Wavefront OBJ file of the C-alpha trace (Angstrom):
o trace
v -13.380 32.761 -20.371
v -13.614 31.068 -23.752
v -12.988 27.332 -24.155
v -9.855 28.043 -26.202
v -8.328 30.187 -23.457
v -9.318 27.655 -20.772
v -7.816 24.801 -22.763
v -4.609 26.778 -23.277
v -4.296 27.497 -19.563
v -4.992 23.845 -18.703
v -2.404 22.674 -21.246
v 0.119 25.085 -19.741
v -0.591 23.687 -16.298
v -0.045 20.141 -17.572
v 3.273 21.100 -19.167
v 4.384 22.790 -15.953
v 3.451 19.743 -13.895
v 5.302 17.394 -16.238
v 8.346 19.654 -16.066
v 8.127 19.576 -12.287
v 8.012 15.778 -12.312
v 11.147 15.611 -14.439
v 12.917 18.096 -12.199
v 11.957 16.210 -9.038
v 13.085 12.913 -10.590
v 16.462 14.417 -11.547
v 16.964 15.975 -8.125
v 17.149 12.584 -6.460
v 15.960 11.255 -3.141
v 19.018 12.395 -1.246
v 18.620 16.072 -2.154
v 14.845 16.577 -1.935
v 12.861 16.153 1.264
v 9.616 18.011 0.530
v 6.941 15.474 1.473
v 9.362 13.449 3.598
v 9.144 16.185 6.217
v 5.647 14.939 7.021
v 4.699 11.602 8.495
v 2.285 10.840 5.659
v 5.030 11.611 3.135
v 7.448 9.224 4.839
v 4.797 6.513 4.871
v 4.155 7.076 1.180
v 7.902 6.848 0.528
v 8.059 3.474 2.308
v 4.996 2.229 0.420
v 6.504 3.249 -2.927
v 9.753 1.457 -2.052
v 7.883 -1.716 -1.149
v 5.868 -1.420 -4.349
v 9.099 -1.457 -6.343
v 8.581 2.046 -7.771
v 11.894 3.890 -8.139
v 10.320 7.283 -7.508
v 10.057 9.548 -4.480
v 6.799 10.744 -2.921
v 7.160 14.256 -4.400
v 7.569 12.959 -7.953
v 4.761 10.442 -7.436
v 2.275 13.100 -6.297
v 3.267 15.377 -9.165
v 2.998 12.552 -11.692
v -0.468 11.536 -10.472
v -1.599 15.169 -10.476
v -0.274 15.673 -14.009
v -1.997 12.497 -15.201
v -5.281 13.503 -13.579
v -5.157 16.996 -15.096
v -4.228 15.584 -18.499
v -7.100 13.097 -18.386
v -9.559 15.753 -17.248
v -8.490 18.221 -19.952
v -8.538 15.523 -22.624
v -12.006 14.357 -21.634
v -13.298 17.920 -21.518
v -11.765 18.691 -24.907
v -13.100 15.544 -26.582
v -16.505 15.316 -24.932
v -17.103 18.914 -23.930
v -18.223 18.002 -20.401
v -16.768 19.220 -17.120
v -18.375 16.426 -15.090
v -16.744 13.786 -17.278
v -13.354 15.454 -16.863
v -13.723 15.524 -13.080
v -14.786 11.876 -13.129
v -11.681 10.882 -15.111
v -9.441 12.858 -12.757
v -10.996 11.104 -9.761
v -10.524 7.702 -11.403
v -6.849 8.459 -12.085
v -6.238 9.442 -8.462
v -8.126 6.443 -7.106
v -6.273 4.123 -9.480
v -2.865 5.432 -8.361
v -3.744 5.029 -4.683
v -5.131 1.536 -5.296
v -2.009 0.526 -7.234
v 0.394 1.552 -4.463
v -1.786 0.110 -1.709
v -2.202 -3.201 -3.529
v 1.554 -3.515 -4.173
v 2.288 -2.684 -0.534
v -0.182 -5.342 0.633
v 1.386 -7.935 -1.657
v 4.805 -7.052 -0.222
v 3.502 -7.509 3.327
v 1.834 -10.801 2.409
v 5.037 -12.145 0.847
v 6.956 -11.129 3.960
v 4.343 -12.751 6.201
v 4.700 -16.032 4.322
v 8.480 -15.941 4.899
v 8.415 -15.185 8.654
v 8.144 -18.900 9.635
v 11.246 -19.680 7.540
v 13.099 -16.748 9.106
v 12.164 -17.982 12.579
v 13.464 -21.443 11.673
v 16.755 -19.975 10.401
v 17.206 -17.973 13.593
v 16.325 -21.003 15.711
v 18.847 -23.203 13.910
v 21.615 -20.604 14.080
v 21.084 -19.907 17.784
v 20.830 -23.629 18.499
v 24.192 -24.067 16.745
v 25.794 -21.655 19.233
v 25.655 -18.340 17.364
v 24.634 -15.136 19.097
v 21.464 -13.303 18.112
v 23.460 -10.720 16.124
v 25.304 -13.463 14.235
v 22.052 -15.347 13.649
v 20.463 -12.240 12.115
v 23.496 -11.694 9.864
v 23.314 -15.287 8.681
v 19.523 -15.207 8.238
v 19.562 -12.161 5.986
v 22.080 -13.867 3.680
v 20.002 -17.070 3.490
v 16.513 -15.546 3.268
v 14.648 -14.754 0.060
v 13.181 -11.394 -0.851
v 11.579 -9.399 0.670
v 12.643 -10.890 4.011
v 16.306 -10.538 2.980
v 15.896 -6.768 2.514
v 14.203 -6.294 5.889
v 16.746 -8.472 7.720
v 19.575 -6.619 5.967
v 18.121 -3.375 7.327
v 18.033 -4.878 10.832
v 21.596 -6.157 10.509
v 22.699 -2.720 9.333
v 21.123 -1.128 12.406
v 23.019 -3.533 14.655
v 26.294 -2.848 12.846
v 25.780 0.866 13.437
v 25.761 0.198 17.173
v 22.023 0.398 17.855
v 21.016 -1.611 20.914
v 19.445 -4.956 20.056
v 16.142 -4.212 21.824
v 15.833 -0.796 20.168
v 16.710 -2.207 16.737
v 14.120 -4.984 17.136
v 11.437 -2.466 18.154
v 12.193 -0.372 15.060
v 12.203 -3.505 12.943
v 8.752 -4.467 14.220
v 7.389 -0.959 13.614
v 8.893 -0.843 10.115
v 6.553 -3.534 8.745
v 3.059 -3.785 10.290
v 2.837 -7.577 10.105
v 1.417 -9.511 13.106
v 3.688 -12.529 12.589
v 6.778 -10.333 12.619
v 5.596 -8.620 15.799
v 5.056 -12.013 17.407
v 8.589 -13.101 16.526
v 10.123 -9.869 17.818
v 8.058 -10.059 21.021
v 9.182 -13.643 21.624
v 12.831 -12.652 21.179
v 12.511 -9.659 23.519
v 10.761 -11.729 26.206
v 13.384 -14.466 26.023
v 16.151 -11.869 26.264
v 14.510 -10.382 29.356
v 13.469 -13.449 31.346
v 15.887 -15.980 29.847
v 15.100 -19.432 28.513
v 15.554 -21.529 25.422
v 15.300 -18.963 22.620
v 16.022 -21.534 19.894
v 13.176 -23.760 21.085
v 10.789 -20.816 21.403
v 11.526 -19.711 17.839
v 11.065 -23.248 16.525
v 7.643 -23.519 18.189
v 6.735 -20.054 16.916
v 7.674 -21.089 13.369
v 5.254 -24.018 13.524
v 2.511 -21.774 14.899
v 3.057 -19.160 12.175
v 2.980 -21.812 9.449
v -0.457 -22.977 10.614
v -1.644 -19.386 10.898
v -0.418 -18.530 7.398
v -2.164 -21.597 5.957
v -5.468 -20.590 7.534
v -5.061 -17.007 6.294
v -4.468 -18.234 2.725
v -7.582 -20.394 2.899
v -9.616 -17.438 4.184
v -8.347 -15.174 1.394
v -9.229 -17.800 -1.201
v -12.734 -18.201 0.250
v -13.380 -14.442 0.218
v -11.753 -13.614 -3.142
v -15.094 -13.499 -4.960
v -16.625 -11.188 -2.355
v -13.681 -8.776 -2.551
v -13.826 -8.691 -6.337
v -17.586 -8.110 -6.222
v -17.083 -5.131 -3.920
v -14.694 -3.441 -6.366
v -16.897 -4.256 -9.366
v -19.959 -2.777 -7.677
v -17.978 0.347 -6.820
v -16.569 0.738 -10.338
v -19.746 0.065 -12.321
v -21.401 3.482 -11.729
v -18.247 5.382 -12.717
v -17.641 3.260 -15.819
v -21.314 3.390 -16.769
v -21.443 7.155 -16.336
v -18.352 7.587 -18.499
v -19.854 5.344 -21.192
v -23.095 7.370 -21.182
v -21.127 10.599 -21.455
v -19.121 9.281 -24.373
v -22.284 8.148 -26.160
v -24.161 11.379 -25.468
v -21.903 14.250 -24.369
v -23.464 16.566 -21.820
v -25.861 14.009 -20.331
v -24.180 13.891 -16.917
v -23.880 17.649 -16.754
v -27.567 18.093 -17.566
v -28.754 15.468 -15.074
v -26.220 15.768 -12.233
v -24.841 19.272 -12.633
v -27.828 21.150 -11.220
v -30.610 20.999 -8.677
v -31.522 17.592 -7.228
v -28.936 15.918 -9.464
v -26.101 17.201 -7.288
v -27.737 15.859 -4.153
v -28.292 12.502 -5.838
v -24.669 12.408 -6.953
v -23.388 13.105 -3.426
v -25.762 10.518 -1.943
v -24.712 7.908 -4.528
v -21.005 8.471 -3.876
v -21.492 8.226 -0.102
v -23.559 5.037 -0.401
v -21.025 3.465 -2.767
v -18.155 4.293 -0.380
v -20.149 2.935 2.561
v -20.862 -0.291 0.687
v -17.176 -0.820 -0.157
v -16.160 -0.171 3.460
v -18.794 -2.583 4.827
v -17.843 -5.386 2.434
v -14.119 -4.942 3.108
v -14.724 -4.970 6.857
v -16.775 -8.152 6.571
v -14.072 -9.833 4.503
v -11.354 -8.529 6.836
v -13.170 -9.890 9.883
v -13.344 -13.341 8.283
v -9.602 -13.272 7.497
v -8.726 -11.989 10.966
v -10.876 -14.679 12.551
v -9.058 -17.363 10.592
v -5.722 -15.990 11.788
v -6.876 -16.122 15.410
v -8.303 -19.654 15.332
v -5.092 -21.323 16.492
v -3.951 -18.705 18.982
l 1 2 3 4 5 6 7 8 9 10 11 12 13 14 15 16 17 18 19 20 21 22 23 24 25 26 27 28 29 30 31 32 33 34 35 36 37 38 39 40 41 42 43 44 45 46 47 48 49 50 51 52 53 54 55 56 57 58 59 60 61 62 63 64 65 66 67 68 69 70 71 72 73 74 75 76 77 78 79 80 81 82 83 84 85 86 87 88 89 90 91 92 93 94 95 96 97 98 99 100 101 102 103 104 105 106 107 108 109 110 111 112 113 114 115 116 117 118 119 120 121 122 123 124 125 126 127 128 129 130 131 132 133 134 135 136 137 138 139 140 141 142 143 144 145 146 147 148 149 150 151 152 153 154 155 156 157 158 159 160 161 162 163 164 165 166 167 168 169 170 171 172 173 174 175 176 177 178 179 180 181 182 183 184 185 186 187 188 189 190 191 192 193 194 195 196 197 198 199 200 201 202 203 204 205 206 207 208 209 210 211 212 213 214 215 216 217 218 219 220 221 222 223 224 225 226 227 228 229 230 231 232 233 234 235 236 237 238 239 240 241 242 243 244 245 246 247 248 249 250 251 252 253 254 255 256 257 258 259 260 261 262 263 264 265 266 267 268 269 270 271 272 273 274 275 276 277 278 279 280 281 282 283 284 285 286 287 288 289 290 291 292 293 294
């Protein structure tokens, strides 16, 4: 197959993918349930919503695939190297995943910082004589985003007739945030065994405020280590791309045959292992700070 024919086929694939993205975007979330049939697709849909991206999981996957193929074809056309094209495609995919994951983490962190205020609102409303349902309705109107969105979802579940305990369990599973789980657990225990729910929520709010302060301090102390981990992981890819741009065909000659392939696989595995180890070390420090006042 000649390079002209290969480039034509690749360009046709890119055009088809872009057309598919446009079609998926026009279809709308209510009429298309391709990836939403799977658990991973539903999780991606939730992550995209939290990230503020008005796009479904099907359109997102197609868009990332189209971008990766376009970048790979462009790199191959300009530099004449297959390895460089594959490297660009991998960087596009990794960048898209990192973008969504980072936005989802920021959403969860903003929600975590608002849980103490939500607990205080619920405590004050219940202490004033309102029921738990009424306190939730009032809290979602007074809370800031993103807590207002999550409380509005909970209030909507209650208005639909879902039992309070079931709705709270779904609410806790909806956002994997330890502070939210603690608040829901406290409410469920107080509903089961009885007691002063307003006082329990007020004490929990104070506890969560201290916990959030320690978590912020831990994140600030480990910010340099986390940035170093990503820089170390990105340097080989960026350096390899720079070498390929300066001297096209270098990567293919050195890594595309014989021991070069084994070295490439070993380097990728070691880089991934290093990122995982550093992130686990940083995560253990943050988790330890959160548990100090338990």
